[in-house]
N, C-alpha and C positions, 0 to 999 in steps of 0.2 A: 462527452467525457471529461472531461478536466475539470469539475466540481465535484464528478464522483470520485476521485483519485481523490481530488481534497478535499472532499467531508470523507473518505477512506482512511484518509492520513489524516483525524484531525480526532478519528474514532477512538485512533492508533496508538497518538498523541496520549489521550485521553484515560484508557489501558493499559500504558505502560507507566500513566505514573500509578494508579489506583489498580495493581497489579492483583485485582483481586481476584477473575473469571481469568487465570494464561491459559486456558483452549481455547479463549474467545479469538486472544492479545493473538496467537500463535497465528491464528484463523486469518483474524488481519494482520499480518505482514505477510501470509506468502500468499495474498493479494497485492498485498505495495509492491511486490516483489516482483511475483511472475508480470505486473501489471509495465510495474519500470521496467523488467528486460524486453517484452512485447517493443515498450516503450525508443529503449534506449536499440530495433533489431531496427524496428523505421526509421530513424537515423541516422544507421549505417546504409542501409536504401539508401535512402535518400542522398548520398555524399559522394 
């Protein structure tokens, strides 16, 4: 799971630098944002 997130983040950074495909950039943004929110929720539950 963590590796997938890292790969998404890596792709996101590449897309951000080369803002050629904003729609895909938004797509990666949403994946990272929703995944990040889910992880934050899990951390809150664990505390």
